C-alpha positions as CSV (number, residue, x, y, z in Angstrom):
1,X,-16.6,13.1,8.6
2,X,-13.8,12.9,6.0
3,X,-12.7,9.8,4.1
4,X,-9.2,11.1,4.5
5,X,-6.7,9.9,7.1
6,X,-6.1,13.1,8.9
7,X,-3.8,13.9,11.7
8,X,-6.8,13.7,14.2
9,X,-9.5,11.3,13.6
10,X,-11.7,13.3,16.0
11,X,-12.0,16.5,14.3
12,X,-11.9,17.3,10.4
13,X,-9.3,20.4,9.8
14,X,-10.4,23.7,8.5
15,X,-10.4,23.5,4.5
16,X,-7.5,25.5,3.1
17,X,-8.7,26.8,-0.4
18,X,-6.6,29.2,-1.4
19,X,-3.2,31.1,-0.6
20,X,-1.9,34.2,-1.7
21,X,1.2,35.8,-0.3
22,X,1.5,35.4,3.5
23,X,-2.2,34.5,3.6
24,X,-4.0,31.3,3.6
25,X,-8.0,31.2,3.1
26,X,-10.1,28.9,4.6
27,X,-13.6,27.7,3.3
28,X,-15.4,30.4,5.4
29,X,-13.2,33.1,3.5
30,X,-11.2,33.9,6.6
31,X,-7.6,35.2,5.9
32,X,-5.0,33.5,7.8
33,X,-1.6,34.6,8.6
34,X,0.7,31.6,7.5
35,X,3.2,32.9,10.3
36,X,5.0,29.5,10.2
37,X,4.9,28.5,6.4
38,X,3.2,25.3,7.7
39,X,6.3,23.5,9.1
40,X,8.8,26.2,8.1
41,X,8.1,25.4,4.4
42,X,6.3,28.2,2.3
43,X,9.7,30.4,2.3
44,X,8.0,32.6,-0.5
45,X,4.6,32.6,0.9
46,X,1.8,31.4,-1.4
47,X,1.0,31.9,-5.1
48,X,4.3,33.4,-6.3
49,X,3.7,33.8,-10.1
50,X,7.0,33.1,-11.2
51,X,7.1,29.8,-9.5
52,X,3.9,29.1,-10.8
53,X,4.7,30.1,-14.3
54,X,7.8,27.5,-14.2
55,X,5.6,24.8,-13.1
56,X,3.3,25.3,-16.0
57,X,6.0,25.6,-18.4
58,X,7.7,22.3,-17.4
59,X,4.1,20.7,-17.6
60,X,4.0,22.1,-20.8
61,X,7.3,20.2,-21.9
62,X,8.0,17.2,-19.8
63,X,6.0,15.8,-16.9
64,X,7.9,12.9,-16.0
65,X,11.1,10.6,-17.1
66,X,12.4,8.0,-15.2
67,X,16.1,8.3,-14.1
68,X,16.9,4.9,-14.9
69,X,16.8,6.3,-18.4
70,X,16.9,9.9,-18.6
71,X,18.2,13.2,-16.9
72,X,15.9,16.3,-17.2
73,X,17.2,19.9,-17.9
74,X,15.2,21.2,-14.8
75,X,17.4,18.9,-12.2
76,X,20.6,19.6,-13.9
77,X,20.0,23.1,-13.6
78,X,19.0,22.7,-9.9
79,X,22.1,20.8,-9.4
80,X,24.1,23.5,-10.9
81,X,22.4,26.3,-9.1
82,X,22.9,24.6,-5.7
83,X,26.7,22.9,-6.2
84,X,27.7,24.1,-9.3
85,X,30.4,26.6,-7.4
86,X,31.2,24.1,-4.9
87,X,30.0,25.8,-1.8
88,X,32.4,24.5,1.1
89,X,33.6,21.3,-1.3
90,X,29.8,20.2,-1.9
91,X,30.0,19.2,-5.7
92,X,26.9,16.7,-6.3
93,X,23.2,16.8,-5.6
94,X,20.5,13.8,-5.1
95,X,17.0,15.1,-5.3
96,X,14.1,13.2,-3.8
97,X,11.0,14.0,-2.5
98,X,11.2,14.7,1.1
99,X,13.2,15.3,3.9
100,X,12.6,12.1,5.4
101,X,13.6,10.6,2.0
102,X,17.0,13.2,2.0
103,X,17.7,11.2,5.3
104,X,17.3,8.2,4.2
105,X,19.5,9.0,1.1
106,X,22.3,10.6,3.4
107,X,22.4,7.3,5.8
108,X,22.5,4.8,3.0
109,X,25.1,6.7,0.8
110,X,27.4,7.1,4.0
111,X,27.3,3.7,4.3
112,X,28.2,2.9,0.9
113,X,30.9,5.1,1.2
114,X,32.9,3.1,3.8
115,X,32.3,0.3,1.8
116,X,33.9,1.8,-1.1
117,X,36.8,2.6,1.1
118,X,36.6,-1.0,2.2
119,X,35.6,-0.4,5.6
120,X,32.6,-2.6,6.0
121,X,33.1,-2.7,10.1
122,X,31.3,0.8,9.8
123,X,28.0,0.3,10.5
124,X,27.0,2.7,13.5
125,X,25.5,6.2,13.4
126,X,25.6,8.6,16.4
127,X,22.8,11.3,16.7
128,X,21.3,13.3,19.1
129,X,18.4,13.2,21.5
130,X,15.5,15.3,20.9
131,X,16.4,15.9,17.5
132,X,14.1,15.1,14.5
133,X,15.3,13.2,11.0
134,X,11.9,12.1,9.3
135,X,9.0,9.7,9.6
136,X,10.3,6.7,7.9
137,X,11.9,4.1,9.6
138,X,15.5,4.8,8.9
139,X,15.0,8.5,9.7
140,X,13.1,8.0,12.7
141,X,15.8,5.4,14.0
142,X,18.2,8.0,13.5
143,X,15.8,10.8,15.0
144,X,15.9,11.5,18.9
145,X,12.1,12.5,19.0
146,X,10.9,10.0,22.0
147,X,7.6,10.9,21.4
148,X,7.3,9.7,17.8
149,X,9.6,7.0,18.2
150,X,8.0,5.3,21.1
151,X,5.1,3.5,18.9
152,X,7.7,1.8,16.6
153,X,10.7,1.3,19.0
154,X,10.3,-2.5,18.1
155,X,10.9,-1.7,14.7
156,X,13.9,0.7,15.0
157,X,17.2,0.0,14.0
158,X,19.8,-0.7,16.7
159,X,22.6,1.0,14.5
160,X,21.8,4.4,16.1
161,X,22.5,5.7,19.4
162,X,22.3,9.2,20.9
163,X,23.9,11.7,22.8
164,X,22.8,14.9,24.3
165,X,21.7,18.1,22.2
166,X,23.2,21.5,22.3
167,X,20.3,22.7,24.8
168,X,21.6,25.5,26.7
169,X,18.7,26.7,28.3
170,X,18.0,23.4,30.0
171,X,21.4,21.5,29.3
172,X,24.0,24.0,30.3
173,X,24.8,23.8,34.0
174,X,24.7,26.4,36.2
175,X,28.0,28.4,36.4
176,X,29.3,26.5,33.4
177,X,30.8,28.5,30.9
178,X,29.7,28.0,27.0
179,X,33.4,26.6,26.6
180,X,33.0,24.2,29.2
181,X,29.4,23.1,28.0
182,X,30.8,22.7,24.6
183,X,33.9,20.6,25.8
184,X,31.7,18.5,27.9
185,X,29.1,17.6,25.0
186,X,32.3,17.0,22.9
187,X,33.6,14.7,25.6
188,X,30.1,12.9,25.7
189,X,30.6,12.5,21.7
190,X,34.2,11.0,21.9
191,X,32.9,8.5,24.9
192,X,30.2,7.3,22.6
193,X,32.6,6.5,20.0
194,X,34.8,5.0,22.2
195,X,31.7,2.8,23.6
196,X,30.9,1.5,20.1
197,X,34.4,1.0,18.9
198,X,35.6,4.4,16.9
199,X,36.3,2.0,13.8
200,X,32.7,0.9,13.9
201,X,31.3,4.7,13.7
202,X,30.1,6.0,10.0
203,X,29.1,9.5,11.2
204,X,27.5,11.7,13.4
205,X,24.3,13.1,12.4
206,X,22.8,16.6,13.6
207,X,20.3,19.4,12.7
208,X,22.4,22.5,12.4
209,X,19.9,24.3,14.2
210,X,17.0,21.9,15.6
211,X,13.6,22.5,14.2
212,X,10.1,21.3,15.7
213,X,11.2,18.8,18.5
214,X,13.4,21.2,20.3
215,X,12.0,24.4,18.9
216,X,14.7,26.2,17.0
217,X,17.5,25.6,19.2
218,X,20.8,27.1,17.8
219,X,24.1,25.7,19.0
220,X,26.5,27.5,21.0
221,X,29.6,29.0,19.5
222,X,32.2,26.3,18.6
223,X,29.8,23.4,19.1
224,X,29.7,22.2,15.6
225,X,33.6,22.7,15.2
226,X,34.3,20.7,18.3
227,X,31.8,17.9,17.0
228,X,33.8,17.7,13.6
229,X,37.0,17.4,15.4
230,X,35.6,14.2,17.1
231,X,34.5,12.8,13.7
232,X,37.7,13.8,11.7
233,X,40.0,12.2,14.7
234,X,38.1,9.0,14.0
235,X,37.4,9.2,10.3
236,X,33.8,9.3,10.6
237,X,31.6,11.7,8.4
238,X,29.7,15.0,9.7
239,X,26.2,14.8,8.3
240,X,24.2,17.9,8.9
241,X,20.5,17.8,8.4
242,X,19.1,21.2,7.1
243,X,15.8,19.8,6.1
244,X,14.3,23.0,8.2
245,X,16.9,25.2,9.1
246,X,18.6,25.6,5.8
247,X,18.2,26.9,2.4
248,X,17.9,30.5,3.7
249,X,15.7,29.8,6.4
250,X,18.4,31.0,9.1
251,X,19.5,34.1,7.1
252,X,22.3,31.7,4.8
253,X,22.0,29.6,2.2
254,X,23.4,27.0,4.2
255,X,23.1,27.2,8.2
256,X,26.8,25.8,8.4
257,X,28.1,28.6,6.8
258,X,27.3,30.3,10.1
259,X,29.3,27.4,12.0
260,X,32.5,27.5,10.8
261,X,32.2,23.7,9.7
262,X,31.5,21.9,6.5
263,X,29.6,19.0,6.3
264,X,30.4,15.7,4.4
265,X,26.6,15.2,3.6
266,X,23.8,18.1,3.8
267,X,20.1,17.2,3.9
268,X,17.8,19.9,2.5
269,X,14.1,19.9,1.7
270,X,11.5,22.4,3.0
271,X,13.2,25.9,2.0
272,X,14.3,24.4,-1.4
273,X,10.8,24.1,-3.1
274,X,9.0,26.4,-0.9
275,X,6.0,23.8,-1.0
276,X,5.4,24.7,-4.5
277,X,6.3,20.8,-5.2
278,X,7.4,18.0,-2.8
279,X,11.1,18.0,-3.1
280,X,14.3,17.1,-0.7
281,X,17.6,16.0,-1.5
282,X,21.1,15.5,-0.2
283,X,24.4,17.5,-1.1
284,X,27.5,15.9,-1.1
285,X,31.0,16.6,-0.6
286,X,33.5,16.0,-3.6
287,X,36.0,13.8,-1.3
288,X,33.0,11.4,-0.5
289,X,31.9,11.6,-4.1
290,X,35.6,10.6,-5.2
291,X,35.4,7.4,-3.5
292,X,32.4,6.3,-5.5
293,X,34.2,7.4,-8.8
294,X,37.1,5.6,-7.8
295,X,35.2,2.4,-6.9
296,X,31.8,1.0,-8.1
297,X,30.8,4.1,-9.8
298,X,27.1,3.8,-8.5
299,X,24.9,4.6,-5.7
300,X,22.9,1.8,-4.9
301,X,19.9,3.6,-4.1
302,X,16.8,5.2,-5.8
303,X,13.3,6.2,-6.4
304,X,10.4,6.4,-8.7
305,X,10.1,10.0,-8.6
306,X,14.0,11.0,-7.6
307,X,15.1,14.0,-9.5
308,X,11.3,14.7,-10.6
309,X,11.1,17.3,-13.6
310,X,8.0,19.5,-12.2
311,X,9.5,19.3,-8.7
312,X,12.8,20.2,-9.5
313,X,11.7,23.3,-11.8
314,X,9.7,24.4,-8.9
315,X,12.5,24.5,-6.6
316,X,14.8,26.1,-9.3
317,X,12.2,28.7,-9.4
318,X,12.4,29.1,-5.8
319,X,16.0,29.5,-5.7
320,X,16.0,32.1,-8.8
321,X,13.8,34.4,-6.8
322,X,15.3,34.1,-3.7
323,X,18.5,35.4,-5.4
324,X,16.9,37.7,-8.0
325,X,14.8,39.4,-5.1
326,X,17.7,39.1,-2.5
327,X,15.8,37.7,0.0
328,X,18.8,36.3,1.9
329,X,19.4,39.9,3.1
330,X,15.4,40.4,3.8
331,X,15.7,37.3,6.1
332,X,18.4,38.9,8.1
333,X,16.8,42.0,8.3
334,X,13.5,40.6,9.3
335,X,14.6,38.0,11.2
336,X,16.3,40.7,13.4
337,X,13.2,42.4,13.6
338,X,11.0,39.4,14.8
339,X,13.7,38.5,17.3
340,X,13.3,42.3,18.7
341,X,9.8,42.0,18.7
342,X,9.7,38.9,20.4
343,X,12.0,40.2,23.1
344,X,9.8,43.2,23.5
345,X,6.6,41.3,23.8
346,X,7.7,38.2,25.9
347,X,11.0,39.0,27.4
348,X,9.9,39.6,31.0
349,X,6.8,37.4,30.3
350,X,6.5,35.0,33.6
351,X,5.4,32.0,31.1
352,X,7.8,32.4,28.6
353,X,11.5,30.6,29.6
354,X,13.2,30.8,26.4
355,X,13.4,32.8,23.3
356,X,15.4,31.3,20.8
357,X,16.3,31.1,16.9
358,X,18.0,32.4,14.1
359,X,17.1,34.1,11.0
360,X,13.3,33.9,10.3
361,X,13.4,30.7,12.6
362,X,12.4,31.5,16.2
363,X,10.5,29.7,18.9
364,X,9.5,30.4,22.5
365,X,9.4,27.8,25.3
366,X,6.4,27.9,27.7
367,X,7.0,27.2,31.5
368,X,4.7,27.4,34.5
369,X,7.4,28.9,36.6
370,X,10.0,31.0,35.1
371,X,12.5,30.8,38.0
372,X,12.4,26.9,38.4
373,X,12.0,26.3,34.4
374,X,8.8,24.1,35.5
375,X,6.8,23.1,32.6
376,X,3.1,22.8,32.4
377,X,1.2,19.6,33.0
378,X,1.3,18.0,29.5
379,X,-2.4,17.2,29.8
380,X,-3.0,20.7,29.5
381,X,-1.8,20.6,26.2
382,X,-0.7,24.2,26.3
383,X,0.9,24.1,22.8
384,X,-2.5,23.0,21.1
385,X,-4.4,25.7,22.9
386,X,-2.1,28.5,21.5
387,X,-2.4,27.3,18.1
388,X,-6.2,27.2,18.2
389,X,-6.1,30.7,19.9
390,X,-3.9,32.1,17.3
391,X,-6.2,30.5,14.4
392,X,-8.9,32.3,16.2
393,X,-7.3,35.6,15.5
394,X,-6.1,34.7,12.1
395,X,-3.0,33.6,12.8
396,X,-1.2,30.0,12.1
397,X,1.6,28.9,13.9
398,X,3.5,25.6,14.4
399,X,3.0,24.2,18.1
400,X,5.1,21.2,19.7
401,X,4.9,19.4,23.1
402,X,7.3,17.3,24.6
403,X,10.1,19.6,24.0
404,X,12.2,18.4,26.9
405,X,11.6,14.7,26.6
406,X,9.0,13.7,24.5
407,X,6.1,14.2,27.1
408,X,7.2,17.4,29.1
409,X,7.3,20.9,27.7
410,X,5.9,23.3,25.2
411,X,7.0,25.3,22.4
412,X,5.8,27.2,19.4
413,X,7.3,28.1,16.4
414,X,7.4,31.0,14.1
415,X,8.8,30.8,10.5
416,X,7.4,33.5,8.0
417,X,8.3,33.8,4.6
418,X,11.6,35.2,3.2
419,X,9.8,38.1,1.5
420,X,8.0,39.2,4.9
421,X,7.7,42.8,5.5
422,X,7.8,44.8,8.5
423,X,4.6,45.2,8.6
424,X,3.8,41.9,8.8
425,X,6.1,40.7,11.4
426,X,4.9,43.5,13.6
427,X,1.4,41.9,12.9
428,X,2.5,38.2,13.5
429,X,3.7,39.0,16.9
430,X,1.0,41.0,18.0
431,X,-1.6,38.2,17.3
432,X,0.7,35.5,18.5
433,X,0.9,37.4,21.9
434,X,-2.9,37.5,21.7
435,X,-2.9,34.0,21.3
436,X,-0.4,33.3,24.1
437,X,-2.3,35.2,26.7
438,X,-5.7,33.9,25.8
439,X,-4.2,30.0,25.8
440,X,-3.0,30.5,29.1
441,X,-6.2,32.4,30.6
442,X,-8.0,29.5,29.5
443,X,-6.5,27.0,31.8
């Protein structure tokens, strides 16, 4: 047995020994299509030569410098690429080492913003059930993943409360129009503001497209403008977590561009560095930064490895490749192909209740009965069976259980790299379909 603490202590996972393009190779030399980029991370696949070259070049010049003393060229350049053109009014960037750290930074920056404004009574956040914002205690408190929260509930902050997600497949009532459903969710958010006291709320935190917890659940048209209107009414911030869905994953650099809103703070991570180095961060609106510039002039937060030179160099190279190779356009085109292939393969499947997503970020939700939307017994661990059957067929996908409430429901995510080809999309869906059928037959 391994001396590493793996995710399961009952069996060691296979060893990945090499990555090339869309493939990972295990210790037996088997080529596995990385159809989910791990956890929607590997946006350029594996071993992209331009990113590798950038990492080596950075190591040859500067491997580390503490930000209490120095800045570095790669971090400055990365910030210029991301917010130098002030997208939606976002003007500043802060870089850390993960999406969890990014959410922690967003939470603390938002709190300090109101201190800078002289509103110390604002101490509450509203987030959503069946959401995920990270595994550190603050981020876990913000998240609504019931399964991950349960063991640590006594340690989680009471500063966070939760409202319903925009989950049309199960949340929208029979005969309820999209507009009525959105209005009901906006009313629920308003009610929570009133319950807490509107002047005590710092902000509303949401994933623009919900990631692994709910399986690529997209918002209905008008949802985010309605949520922002509630926040604006009470002077609270809109904080959008695009750790999974942003940085090109859904076919736009920022997924909020597709929703008709601009966040006050945006969290980014996975598609930022593509897995080549650990990196995450926040992008902050100029209005928020103005309060700091006019006030204390300092963000009371920091990490040893923030704005790490090598991590920033890798992310900078990833972003340049995305631009130079026109990969946002490819993500849109191949995302449309992936959607079509999934609909062709599973549109009439009696155990697929919903096919949802955007760009190159798609999930299928499994049901025992399509008409009633009844779920499989969680003891079957159907999502794990799909994962194992996929691996047996040379495919890695991203499965998850507890879709509905942390215990019930199963789904699996496909999130191939932005440079995926049409032929690879077809192979992914073919192998995934065979894995799903095999997993269902093995019950």
